[in-house]
C-alpha positions as CSV (number, residue, x, y, z in Angstrom):
1,X,30.6,7.1,1.8
2,X,31.6,10.2,-0.2
3,X,34.2,9.7,-2.9
4,X,36.8,12.2,-1.8
5,X,38.6,12.3,-5.2
6,X,35.4,13.2,-7.0
7,X,34.2,16.0,-4.8
8,X,36.4,19.1,-4.7
9,X,33.7,21.6,-3.5
10,X,34.0,22.1,0.2
11,X,31.4,24.8,0.6
12,X,28.4,26.3,-1.3
13,X,27.6,30.0,-1.6
14,X,23.9,30.7,-1.1
15,X,22.6,33.5,-3.4
16,X,19.7,34.1,-1.0
17,X,16.1,34.9,-1.4
18,X,16.6,38.3,-3.2
19,X,19.4,40.7,-4.0
20,X,17.4,43.7,-3.0
21,X,18.5,45.0,0.4
22,X,15.1,46.6,1.1
23,X,13.3,43.3,0.3
24,X,15.7,41.4,2.4
25,X,15.1,43.7,5.4
26,X,11.3,43.4,5.0
27,X,11.4,39.6,4.8
28,X,13.8,39.4,7.7
29,X,11.5,41.5,10.0
30,X,8.4,39.6,8.9
31,X,10.0,36.1,9.3
32,X,11.5,37.1,12.7
33,X,8.1,38.4,14.0
34,X,6.3,35.4,12.6
35,X,8.9,33.0,14.1
36,X,8.8,34.6,17.6
37,X,5.0,34.6,17.8
38,X,4.0,31.3,16.1
39,X,6.9,29.0,17.3
40,X,5.9,29.4,21.0
41,X,2.4,28.6,20.0
42,X,3.5,25.2,18.7
43,X,5.2,24.5,22.0
44,X,2.1,25.6,23.9
45,X,0.0,23.1,21.9
46,X,2.4,20.3,22.8
47,X,2.4,21.4,26.5
48,X,-1.4,21.6,26.6
49,X,-2.0,18.2,25.1
50,X,0.6,16.6,27.4
51,X,-0.7,18.2,30.5
52,X,-4.5,17.8,30.1
53,X,-5.7,14.2,30.9
54,X,-8.9,15.0,28.9
55,X,-6.8,15.2,25.6
56,X,-5.7,11.6,25.4
57,X,-7.6,10.6,22.3
58,X,-5.5,9.5,19.3
59,X,-6.6,12.7,17.5
60,X,-4.8,14.8,20.1
61,X,-1.8,12.4,20.3
62,X,-1.2,12.9,16.6
63,X,-1.8,16.7,16.8
64,X,0.9,17.0,19.4
65,X,3.3,15.1,17.2
66,X,2.3,17.3,14.3
67,X,3.2,20.4,16.4
68,X,6.5,18.8,17.4
69,X,7.4,17.9,13.8
70,X,6.5,21.3,12.5
71,X,8.4,23.1,15.3
72,X,11.5,20.9,14.5
73,X,11.1,21.4,10.8
74,X,11.1,25.2,11.3
75,X,14.6,25.0,12.9
76,X,16.2,23.6,9.8
77,X,16.0,26.6,7.5
78,X,14.6,29.7,9.3
79,X,17.4,30.4,11.9
80,X,20.2,30.2,9.4
81,X,18.2,32.3,6.9
82,X,17.7,35.0,9.4
83,X,21.5,35.0,10.2
84,X,22.3,35.1,6.4
85,X,20.1,38.1,5.9
86,X,22.6,40.0,8.1
87,X,25.7,38.5,6.5
88,X,27.5,39.9,3.5
89,X,28.6,36.4,2.4
90,X,26.2,33.5,2.8
91,X,28.3,30.3,2.9
92,X,27.4,26.7,3.9
93,X,29.9,23.9,4.1
94,X,29.4,20.7,2.0
95,X,28.7,18.6,5.0
96,X,26.4,21.3,6.4
97,X,24.5,21.3,3.1
98,X,24.0,17.6,3.1
99,X,23.0,17.6,6.8
100,X,20.4,20.4,6.1
101,X,19.1,18.4,3.1
102,X,18.8,15.2,5.2
103,X,16.8,16.7,8.0
104,X,14.6,18.8,5.6
105,X,13.4,15.6,3.9
106,X,13.5,13.4,7.0
107,X,11.1,15.7,8.9
108,X,9.2,16.8,5.8
109,X,8.4,13.2,4.8
110,X,7.6,12.3,8.4
111,X,5.0,15.1,8.5
112,X,3.6,14.0,5.1
113,X,3.1,10.4,6.5
114,X,1.7,11.8,9.7
115,X,-1.1,13.6,7.7
116,X,-1.8,10.2,6.1
117,X,-2.1,8.6,9.5
118,X,-4.4,11.4,10.8
119,X,-6.6,10.9,7.7
120,X,-6.8,7.2,8.6
121,X,-7.6,8.0,12.2
122,X,-10.5,10.3,11.1
123,X,-11.7,7.6,8.6
124,X,-12.0,5.0,11.3
125,X,-13.5,7.4,13.8
126,X,-16.2,8.7,11.5
127,X,-16.9,5.7,9.2
128,X,-16.4,2.9,11.7
129,X,-17.0,4.4,15.1
130,X,-17.8,1.1,16.8
131,X,-14.4,-0.3,16.0
132,X,-12.5,2.9,16.7
133,X,-11.3,2.1,20.2
134,X,-10.2,-1.4,19.1
135,X,-8.3,-0.3,15.9
136,X,-6.8,3.0,17.2
137,X,-5.5,1.7,20.6
138,X,-2.4,3.0,22.2
139,X,-0.2,0.3,20.8
140,X,-1.5,1.0,17.2
141,X,-0.9,4.7,17.7
142,X,2.8,4.2,18.7
143,X,3.2,1.6,15.9
144,X,1.9,4.1,13.3
145,X,4.2,6.8,14.8
146,X,7.2,4.5,14.5
147,X,6.3,3.6,11.0
148,X,6.1,7.3,9.8
149,X,9.4,8.1,11.4
150,X,11.0,5.1,9.6
151,X,9.3,6.1,6.4
152,X,10.7,9.6,6.7
153,X,14.2,8.3,7.4
154,X,14.1,5.9,4.5
155,X,12.9,8.6,2.1
156,X,15.6,11.1,3.3
157,X,18.5,8.6,3.3
158,X,17.7,7.7,-0.4
159,X,17.8,11.4,-1.3
160,X,21.1,11.9,0.5
161,X,22.7,8.7,-0.9
162,X,22.0,9.8,-4.5
163,X,23.5,13.3,-3.8
164,X,26.6,11.9,-2.1
165,X,27.7,10.0,-5.1
166,X,27.6,13.0,-7.4
167,X,30.9,14.8,-8.1
168,X,31.0,18.5,-7.3
169,X,34.0,20.3,-8.9
170,X,32.5,23.8,-9.3
171,X,30.7,26.2,-9.7
172,X,29.4,26.2,-6.1
173,X,26.7,28.9,-6.1
174,X,23.2,27.7,-5.0
175,X,20.5,30.0,-6.3
176,X,18.4,29.7,-3.1
177,X,18.5,30.5,0.6
178,X,18.9,26.9,1.7
179,X,20.2,23.5,0.4
180,X,17.7,21.4,-1.4
181,X,17.8,18.6,-4.0
182,X,16.8,20.5,-7.2
183,X,19.5,23.3,-6.7
184,X,22.3,21.0,-5.5
185,X,21.8,18.5,-8.4
186,X,22.4,21.3,-11.0
187,X,25.9,21.9,-9.7
188,X,27.1,18.3,-10.2
189,X,29.9,17.8,-12.7
190,X,28.2,15.0,-14.6
191,X,25.0,14.1,-16.4
192,X,22.2,14.0,-13.8
193,X,19.3,12.9,-16.0
194,X,18.9,9.5,-14.3
195,X,19.4,11.1,-10.8
196,X,16.7,13.7,-11.6
197,X,14.3,11.0,-12.6
198,X,15.0,9.1,-9.3
199,X,14.6,12.3,-7.3
200,X,11.2,13.1,-9.0
201,X,9.9,9.6,-8.3
202,X,11.2,9.6,-4.7
203,X,9.9,13.1,-3.8
204,X,7.5,14.3,-6.5
205,X,5.6,11.2,-7.3
206,X,5.4,10.1,-3.6
207,X,4.0,13.5,-2.6
208,X,1.5,13.5,-5.4
209,X,0.2,10.0,-4.7
210,X,-0.1,10.8,-1.0
211,X,-2.0,14.0,-1.8
212,X,-4.4,12.4,-4.1
213,X,-5.0,9.5,-1.6
214,X,-5.7,12.0,1.1
215,X,-8.2,13.9,-1.0
216,X,-9.9,10.6,-1.9
217,X,-10.1,9.6,1.7
218,X,-11.6,12.9,2.9
219,X,-14.1,12.7,0.0
220,X,-15.2,9.3,1.3
221,X,-15.5,10.7,4.8
222,X,-17.5,13.7,3.7
223,X,-19.9,11.5,1.7
224,X,-20.3,9.3,4.7
225,X,-21.3,12.1,7.1
226,X,-24.1,13.3,4.9
227,X,-26.6,11.1,6.7
228,X,-25.4,12.0,10.2
229,X,-27.2,14.2,12.7
230,X,-26.6,18.0,12.5
231,X,-24.3,18.1,15.6
232,X,-22.2,15.1,14.5
233,X,-22.2,16.2,11.0
234,X,-21.0,19.7,11.9
235,X,-18.2,18.4,14.1
236,X,-17.0,16.0,11.5
237,X,-17.1,18.6,8.8
238,X,-15.1,21.0,10.9
239,X,-12.4,18.5,11.6
240,X,-12.2,17.3,8.0
241,X,-12.1,20.9,6.7
242,X,-9.2,21.7,9.0
243,X,-7.3,18.6,7.8
244,X,-8.0,19.4,4.2
245,X,-6.6,23.0,4.6
246,X,-3.5,21.6,6.2
247,X,-3.1,19.0,3.4
248,X,-3.2,21.8,0.8
249,X,-0.8,23.9,2.7
250,X,1.7,21.0,3.1
251,X,1.3,19.3,-0.3
252,X,0.6,22.2,-2.6
253,X,4.1,23.8,-2.4
254,X,5.9,20.4,-2.2
255,X,4.2,19.2,-5.4
256,X,5.1,22.4,-7.2
257,X,8.8,22.1,-6.1
258,X,9.4,18.4,-6.6
259,X,7.2,17.3,-9.5
260,X,8.3,19.6,-12.3
261,X,11.7,19.0,-14.0
262,X,14.5,20.6,-12.2
263,X,14.4,24.0,-14.0
264,X,14.3,27.3,-12.3
265,X,10.9,29.1,-12.1
266,X,10.4,32.7,-10.9
267,X,8.1,31.5,-8.1
268,X,10.4,28.8,-6.8
269,X,12.0,30.9,-4.0
270,X,8.7,32.3,-2.8
271,X,7.1,28.9,-2.7
272,X,10.1,27.5,-0.9
273,X,9.9,30.3,1.7
274,X,6.3,29.4,2.5
275,X,7.0,25.7,2.4
276,X,10.0,25.7,4.7
277,X,9.3,28.6,7.1
278,X,5.7,29.9,7.1
279,X,3.4,26.9,6.6
280,X,5.1,24.5,9.0
281,X,4.5,26.9,11.9
282,X,0.9,27.6,10.8
283,X,-0.4,24.0,10.5
284,X,-0.9,23.2,14.2
285,X,-2.2,26.7,14.9
286,X,-4.8,26.4,12.2
287,X,-5.9,23.1,13.6
288,X,-6.0,24.4,17.2
289,X,-8.0,27.5,16.3
290,X,-10.7,25.2,14.9
291,X,-10.7,22.7,17.8
292,X,-12.8,23.8,20.7
293,X,-11.5,21.1,23.2
294,X,-7.8,22.2,22.7
295,X,-8.7,25.9,22.9
296,X,-10.6,25.4,26.1
297,X,-7.7,23.3,27.6
298,X,-5.2,26.0,26.5
299,X,-7.2,28.7,28.2
300,X,-7.4,26.7,31.4
301,X,-3.6,26.1,31.3
302,X,-2.9,29.8,30.8
303,X,-5.2,30.8,33.6
304,X,-3.5,28.4,36.0
305,X,-0.1,29.9,35.2
306,X,-1.3,33.4,35.4
307,X,-2.9,32.8,38.8
308,X,0.4,31.2,40.0
């Protein structure tokens, strides 16, 4: 529990993305347009996969969950950021800050583990196709899904637990447009060297290891498909290329944010914007645009509703 006598700060003031009114208006319009266009696309992906009996393979099961995670993740930062753009004073309560931080890492880590699961799925499908139906059965898929949710929860609860025991007695200005570990730690009224090391190992090192492991697994898959037929090789390359793009979009900014010591860099806010708002909504869309089966099913679904 929080030590009430050690934390006097009841709210944090967010300094925002930029102090320029023109730049804020531009970002507000771009994010709003992007949010209103791409977010419904994620829900369309989920609806398409759930309504089409031909999309029952584990690949589509995990893609639907990826769209759900990304859509959920996009609700943590973007709506409040859009409201704050129009507010003169950007304030978030202490409890609200901790809640935002919890869900940010809960869903973020869950998506990171989901990408690892999707890589495992592709490895079994391409490198051991005869065992695929046995290994990736429905029970295994749900077990992996449960494991990634538990992994995300464990990762997030550790982050929050370390923050809760830090005393905050002022100042209370967060140099960002949302609450995250690096900025919150800087405001603690105590030496945070050990906590920073724990945060880097829990977020930065974990992210880096997953990223390197994913690159290694896809390298093995790509080496394996060299001897396949042209059609099978082309399909495997297309799927793996899409996964690799998503891995770089997800892990690149996260590695930048969480692996360097908690010092401010000029690019931090821009990277955070892409990491928390732009890329999560893009990931399922990128995958869908390169997947012929999902695109065909989506067109059929839209035609049915247009006819009705």
